N, C-alpha and C positions, 0 to 999 in steps of 0.2 A: 282460626286458620289451620289447615291440616299440615302436619309435619312432613317434610320431604324425606324420602327414603335415603339411607346412606349411599346406595348405588347412584341415585340421581345427583346427590350432592357431589360425589366423587367425579361424576361425568361433567358437571358444570365446572368444577375446579380444574379438571384436565383441560377443558376448552379454554378457560381463562389463561392457564399456564402456557398453552400452545400459542395463544395470541401474543402474550408477553414475549415468548421466545422469537416469534416472527418479527416483532418490533426490534428486538435486540439484534436479530440476524440481518435486518435491513439496514445497510450502512448509509442510506441516503447519499449515495454516490461516492463516499470515501470513508476512511477510518483514520483517526489520528494515531500515529505510532509513537509510543513513549520509549524512553531508554535508548535512543539512537546513539547517544554520546556516552553510554555506559557499557561496561563489559564485566564479565565474571570469568576468571581463569583459575583452573585447578593448579595447585603448587605442591611440591614435595615437602617443603618446609618453609620457614619464614626467614631464611637467610637472604642476605642482600642480593646475591646472584639470582636466586629464585624470584625475588620481587622484581628485579630489573627485567628479567626474562618475561615475567607475566605482564609487566607494563607495556613492553614492546608488542607482545601478542595481543593485548587488549586494545592498543591503539590501532593495530592492523585490522582488528575486527570492526572497530568503529569506522575506520576509513572505508572499508568495504560497504558498510551500511549506509554511510553518507553519500558515497558515489554510486553505489549499486553495482560496482565492478570489481572483481578480484584483480583484474589487470591494472587497477590503479596503483597497486603495490609495486609495480615495475617502474614507476616514475623515479627518476634519479632524486628529485626533490623530496619525494615521500620517503625513499630509503634513507636519505640524510636526516630527515625529521625523526625517524625511528631510532636513530643513534643519539638523538637529543630529546628523548621521550619525556624526561622530567618536566620540561617547560610546558607540556600539554596536559599534565595530570593536575586536576583540581583537588581530588582527595581519593584516599583508598583505605580499605579496612579488610581485616581477615574474617572469614566466615567458614561455614561447613556446608557442603552440598552433597547430595546423593549422586553417586556415579556408578551405574550398573548395580544399584541397590546397596552400594557400600558408601559409608560416609568418607568424604575426602576434604582435605583442607583446600580452601580457595581464597582468592583475593578479589574483592569487589572494587571496581575502578570507575571514577567519574572524570571525564575529560572536558576541557574548556571548549564549549561550542564555538565561540568566536574565533579562537585560535585555530581550531580544526577547520572551520569554514575558510579562514584566510589561507591556510595551507593548501586546501583543495583548490581554491581560487588561484593561488600563485602557481600551482602545478597545471593550471589550465584544464582542470577536470570538472565535470558537471556536479552540481549539488542537488540531491534528491531530497525534497522537503519532508517535514514530519507528517503532513496530511497526504496520504497515499491511496491510490486506487486499490480496491479490494478485488481478490480473485476467488471465485466460487469453484469448489472442487467437487466433481462427481467421480467417485472411485468405485469401480465394480470389479469383483474377483470371480473367476471361473475356477471351481474346484470339482474335478471329475464330472463336468457337465452341469453342475449346479451353480447358479450365479447369485451373488448377493451384492447389494450396494452398501458401502462401508462409510460410516461417519463417526467412528469412535477411535480415540487414540489407543485403545487396547489392541488394535491391529498394528503390526510393526511398520507397515508402509505408511499408514496414516500418521503414526507417531513420528516417523522420520520427516514427513512433509511438514508437520506442525513445528518440530524442533528446528529444522533448517529455515523455515519461514521466519521464525522468531529471531534466529541469528542474523538474517538478512534484512529484517524489518519489513517484510511483505505481509500485509494483512490477508488472511485466508478465511473464507467462509465455508461452512459445511452445511449441506441440506438438513433440514429437520427430519425428513422422512416421515412426516405426519400424513394425515389423510389427504391433504391437498397435494402433496408431492406424489403420493401413491396413485392418485387419480390422474396426475399430469404426466407421469413417466414411469417406466418399468426397466428392469435389468436388460431386457432384450433391446429396447431402444438405445440404451447407452452402449451396449456391446456392439450393436450394429452401426453406431455413430450416426443415428438419424438426427440431422441437425435441427430441423424444425421443432420436433417435440422437445429436444434438449434446450433450445433457446426459449421456447415457450415456458417450460418448467423453471427456467432460470430467472425469468423476469421478476418474480416476486422478491428476489434477493438484491436486485438492482446493482449487481457487481459489474465492474468495468471489464473484467476478463473472466473467461470460463475455461477451466482445465478439466479435461476428461481423461481419466487413467483407466486402462483395462489390463488386468494382470492375470497370469495363468502359469502353470508349470508344464513344461514340455516333456516329451517322452524320455529325454536324457536326464531329467531331474532338475534342469535349469529353470529358474524363474524368469519369465519374460514380461515386459511391460510395453504397452503402446500408449503414447501420450499425444494428446491433441490440445492445443491452446489457441483460443480465439480472443483477439483483442481488436475491437472495431471490426473492420472487414478483412483483417489479416489472419490467416490460419497458419500455424506451425505444427509440424508433425515430427516426432522422433521416437526412437525405441531404446530400451535398455534391457540388459540381461545380467543375471548374477545367480550364483549358487545360494547366496544369502538374500532372503526376501527383503530385509531392511535396506539392502544396498541398491535397490532398484531406483532410488531417487537421486543417485549421485549427480547427474547432470541437470537436475530439474531447476534448482533455484537460479543457477547462472542463466539459463535460457529465459526464465520468467523475468528475472531482474533486467536483463539486457533489453527486452521488449518494453518493459514499463519505463525504464530510464530513457529509452529513445523517445518516448512520448511525453513524459512528465518532468524529467530532470532538466534543469536550466543550465545552459552554458555559462561559464564564468569568465570567458576570454574578453568580453567587452567591459572596459573599466574606464572610470573617470571621464566619461563623455559629458559635455555641457548640454543644456536643455535643447539647444537647436539641433544637436546631432542625434538625439534620442527619438526612437519611434514612439508614437503616442496613440492612445485609443480613448474613446469616451465610453465610460461604463454607466449606463442608465439603470437605476434601480427604483422600481415602484413600491408603494406601500411602506415607505419609511415614515411611520406615524408620529413618533415622538423623539425627543432629544436623545434618550437612551439608545434608541435604535440607530440614530445617526452616529453616536460615539462608537458603538460596537462595530458598525459597518466600516467606518473609517479605520478603526484599529485593524480589522481583518485585511483591508486593502493595503495598509501600510506595512503589514507583516508579510505580504506576498513576496516570494523570492523572485528576483529579476526586475523588481520595480524600484526605480531611482527616486521617484517623487509622485505624490498624490495631491491633486488640487481639486477643490470643490468648483465645478465648472458652472453649474446652474441649479436653481431650486424652484420647482413649480408645484406647490402644495406638497403632496406626499411623494412626489417623484424628484429624485436627486440625480444629478449627473456629475461624475467625477472624471477628471482627465488624468490618465495614468501615463507616466513616462517610463518606457521600458528599456532596460539594459540588455534584455535577451530577446529571443524569438517570441513575437506576439502569439504565434500559434501555440507554443508550449505554455505560455502564461494563460492563454484562454483555456487550455486543458486543465490547468490547476484551478482557475476560477470556477470551472464547471464542477469541480470536486467539493466546493464549499457547501456545507450542509444548509446554510441559511440563505443561499442564493439559488433561486429556481429560474431556469432559462425560460423566457417568455415565448419566443417564437423564432424558430430557425430561419424563417424567411427574412427576419430583421437583421440577421447577422450579415456582416460585410455590406451593409448599406451605408450611405454617407449622409451627413447633415446637409440639408438644402437651404438653411437659413442664410439670409444676406450677411456677408462678412464672415461666414464660418470658414474654418480651415480644412473643410472636407475630411474631418476625422472619421475613422472607423467607429461604428457604434456596436457595443455589446449590450443587450437588453435583458435584464433580470427582474425578478420580483423577490422582495424581502419576505422571509417566513420565519 
């Protein structure tokens, strides 16, 4: 058998690598965010006053991630809890982190998820779960008439977007800019905000939201940014300007988080309702082949935020039906179920239809397929 040339081998390896990157870039409707209940805070020293200050700041950061709202810190109950921060800390340790290229002392904090969630619930604020919708970022910069698409954290704006998204617990996806992207879209389409090419090029990443950022420097030397964010059929537009290129992202995460929270975070104001008062829905799942699938599926359903109880309603071969009793808005719970990687929506026409079997309770049906 003839030996392949080094160039051919390199070409094949590159194609394999790009395929793997696409698979990792494809969130299958959501990404699970870790570290929501953790924080890292720079300290001047290890004195008791510095540690206490860091714990309060760390809990503030966690509460913003859990609720998705900086305004949550205005709650009287939240402010009171910050003065009793020790009861929420599970553990902490000292470490060193790089800050502007310089090593700085820092404290790593882990907070009790149950206590934090209870605090949020008592304050009547929404809880944004750990499985969150991903946002795809198309960022294009115009420099003296030459435009380029940016997907590297070596660029200060991209670095700020990534850093702030990490602080807020918002999953961000960046285009690979491989041959498929290059064939699907160019800088001109992004700069002109041509929606159809942008939406078509975004499909492969299966993100729930798409953010388009266009940045340039005006004749006065100020950096300008135009932002467009699409979530479902809703479009938001805003602008920012700054002498500092990295500061263009200042209002970005608040705007993204408020939109995502409005769709996916669950209200916590409904409590202690008995089964008769709870809204319910039938979740039908096909292709549940073995017992291990059943166990994993039930575990996923029981972990859903806003669900009070899960009951196996019926079983017909590989199709199972569960009755879910909801403490929160069914529409928001449906949005969260749609994010689950192992549940594939079967048919939109079957949503919001009712069981027609004799003696049924006319429950709403959500129909999915296990994968």
